[in-house]
MIVOGU-135544 format. One line per 8 residues: their letters; for each residue x, y, z of N, C-alpha, C. Coordinates in pm, 1 decimal, decimal comma. Layout:
N
A = X Y Z X Y Z X Y Z; ...
% end
This chain:
72
MNIETAKK = 10149,7 10328,0 8615,7 10163,9 10398,7 8696,8 10215,4 10379,6 8836,1; 10241,3 10435,1 8910,0 10334,8 10335,6 9087,3 10186,0 10366,0 9167,1; 10261,5 10303,2 9288,2 10131,4 10245,8 9376,9 10100,2 10437,8 9450,2; 10189,0 10500,9 9459,2 10164,2 10603,0 9545,9 10096,4 10673,8 9456,5; 10063,2 10656,3 9264,8 9960,7 10768,2 9210,9 9810,1 10675,2 9265,5; 9834,8 10556,9 9235,0 9719,7 10466,7 9233,8 9611,2 10506,1 9376,0; 9755,5 10484,4 9514,7 9680,1 10565,8 9625,7 9582,3 10721,5 9628,2; 9675,2 10778,5 9546,7 9612,6 10941,2 9559,0 9439,5 10935,0 9491,0
IIETLECV = 9474,6 10843,9 9348,5 9352,4 10809,8 9279,0 9234,3 10772,5 9395,1; 9244,4 10702,3 9429,7 9202,1 10571,7 9547,7 9095,5 10662,7 9598,5; 9251,4 10759,9 9700,2 9156,1 10848,2 9805,3 9087,5 10969,7 9744,8; 9148,4 11011,8 9661,2 9036,0 11097,7 9549,2 8908,2 11054,0 9516,1; 8912,5 10926,5 9480,9 8771,7 10907,3 9443,9 8663,2 10854,4 9581,3; 8766,5 10806,2 9655,2 8677,9 10834,2 9785,0 8616,0 10929,5 9864,2; 8690,7 11069,6 9846,3 8629,7 11185,5 9880,8 8508,0 11246,7 9812,3; 8564,8 11204,8 9634,9 8447,5 11239,7 9558,7 8310,1 11164,8 9610,0
NRSIFGLI = 8313,6 11019,1 9647,3 8181,4 10944,1 9645,5 8132,4 10981,5 9784,4; 8220,4 11051,9 9883,5 8142,9 11096,3 9986,8 8095,9 11228,4 10021,5; 8183,3 11299,7 9908,2 8107,9 11447,7 9883,3 7989,6 11433,7 9789,9; 7981,5 11386,8 9730,4 7834,8 11364,1 9662,3 7724,6 11291,1 9767,5; 7734,5 11233,0 9841,7 7645,2 11159,8 9899,7 7597,3 11266,1 10015,7; 7695,5 11320,8 10052,7 7688,1 11397,4 10166,0 7624,2 11514,5 10120,1; 7558,8 11528,3 10015,9 7483,6 11655,2 9959,6 7351,3 11600,7 9997,7; 7319,2 11493,3 10002,9 7181,3 11427,9 9956,1 7111,0 11522,4 10118,5
PYLEERCS = 7127,1 11518,0 10262,1 7062,8 11567,7 10340,7 7094,1 11743,6 10352,1; 7185,5 11755,9 10274,9 7119,8 11923,3 10258,4 7024,8 11958,8 10124,9; 7049,5 11888,6 10018,9 6938,0 11852,8 9908,3 6806,3 11856,1 9955,5; 6753,4 11793,4 10073,8 6636,0 11695,7 10083,5 6584,5 11818,3 10221,6; 6632,3 11929,6 10246,1 6584,0 12046,0 10316,0 6508,4 12170,0 10219,5; 6627,4 12140,6 10065,2 6563,3 12261,7 9997,7 6505,0 12234,1 9835,0; 6508,0 12053,1 9829,4 6440,2 12066,9 9671,3 6304,2 11979,9 9698,2; 6229,1 12018,0 9591,8 6091,4 11948,4 9620,8 6145,8 11781,4 9602,2
DEELDKLK = 6011,3 11676,8 9631,2 6033,3 11574,3 9617,6 6056,2 11533,3 9452,9; 6012,8 11605,3 9386,1 6055,0 11550,8 9251,5 6195,1 11583,0 9202,9; 6232,8 11692,1 9270,9 6374,5 11801,0 9195,8 6499,6 11652,4 9306,9; 6458,9 11612,0 9426,1 6525,9 11517,0 9526,8 6568,7 11355,5 9453,9; 6435,9 11331,3 9379,8 6431,5 11208,4 9312,5 6535,8 11202,0 9211,5; 6534,2 11287,1 9159,8 6658,0 11359,3 9002,5 6763,3 11354,7 9045,8; 6798,8 11455,3 9123,0 6915,1 11444,7 9201,0 6970,9 11285,1 9268,5; 6898,2 11243,0 9337,6 6966,5 11134,4 9434,3 6995,2 11036,3 9314,8
REIARVSN = 6907,8 10995,3 9259,8 6925,2 10912,2 9083,3 7053,6 10943,1 9042,7; 7093,6 11108,6 8980,3 7238,8 11070,2 8928,6 7335,3 11063,2 9050,6; 7318,5 11099,5 9162,7 7421,4 11093,5 9226,6 7435,0 10965,7 9206,6; 7323,0 10884,4 9223,8 7346,0 10747,5 9195,6 7465,6 10685,4 9112,5; 7395,9 10727,2 9012,9 7481,7 10704,4 8873,1 7613,0 10743,9 8855,6; 7649,5 10874,4 8971,4 7777,4 10897,1 8930,3 7873,1 10817,7 8980,6; 7851,0 10787,6 9113,4 7934,3 10721,3 9218,1 7894,9 10527,6 9124,6; 7794,8 10481,6 9070,4 7851,0 10395,7 9013,7 7930,2 10374,9 8898,4
GIDMNLYP = 7891,9 10493,5 8833,0 8011,1 10537,3 8698,4 8150,7 10543,0 8774,8; 8188,0 10590,2 8864,2 8304,7 10580,4 8930,5 8367,3 10427,2 9036,6; 8245,8 10331,3 9075,3 8240,2 10244,7 9118,3 8304,2 10065,5 8985,6; 8230,7 10117,8 8879,7 8240,5 10024,2 8770,3 8351,3 10080,5 8677,3; 8363,3 10221,4 8621,8 8500,6 10287,5 8537,9 8575,3 10281,1 8583,7; 8611,4 10367,0 8659,0 8752,7 10403,9 8761,0 8802,2 10286,6 8856,7; 8801,4 10264,0 8944,4 8811,6 10141,2 9055,9 8876,0 10023,4 8996,2; 8822,4 9952,5 8889,1 8876,0 9885,9 8807,6 9010,0 9871,0 8746,8
IILKQYPE = 9025,0 10036,8 8687,7 9177,8 10050,1 8658,3 9300,6 10039,9 8728,4; 9232,9 10104,1 8848,2 9360,0 10103,9 8969,8 9357,9 9944,4 9049,9; 9272,1 9891,3 9036,9 9254,4 9752,4 9156,4 9290,1 9638,9 9079,6; 9311,7 9623,0 8944,2 9333,2 9575,1 8886,1 9517,9 9530,6 8853,0; 9577,9 9667,2 8912,7 9735,6 9659,0 8930,6 9738,3 9644,2 9058,4; 9651,0 9705,9 9141,8 9683,9 9669,4 9295,1 9548,2 9691,6 9382,2; 9528,2 9547,5 9366,4 9453,1 9497,0 9453,2 9446,1 9531,6 9584,2; 9547,6 9542,5 9608,7 9539,6 9541,4 9764,8 9473,4 9663,1 9855,2
LNPLSVKE = 9479,7 9763,8 9718,4 9434,5 9871,8 9762,0 9264,2 9901,5 9749,3; 9178,0 9811,9 9767,9 9078,1 9814,7 9750,7 8955,4 9854,9 9837,8; 8898,5 9974,0 9882,8 8883,4 10010,5 9993,1 8775,4 9944,2 10058,4; 8713,8 9802,5 10005,6 8620,2 9750,6 10037,9 8664,4 9629,2 10114,6; 8798,7 9600,8 10075,7 8854,8 9485,4 10150,7 8894,7 9525,8 10293,2; 8885,3 9357,5 10378,5 8826,1 9369,0 10516,0 9029,5 9370,6 10535,7; 9093,5 9487,7 10643,2 9199,3 9468,6 10652,9 9211,2 9394,6 10778,6; 9290,1 9314,4 10812,7 9319,0 9255,6 10956,1 9415,7 9324,9 11039,4
% end
């Protein structure tokens, strides 16, 4: 893949992570404690799947796109 495609994928993955974690305050107001615990666990599982399975595909080829790297 070219770097523009890789950038688009990283941008999308970042949006997905922000969006799913952004649900938590909404869910806290509307779900029982039991439901909330299950939902938070699954949100974490989805995010972990993205981090462990999708990012490495991109970052192997373009390590400079790592959103966690310190930019000076």
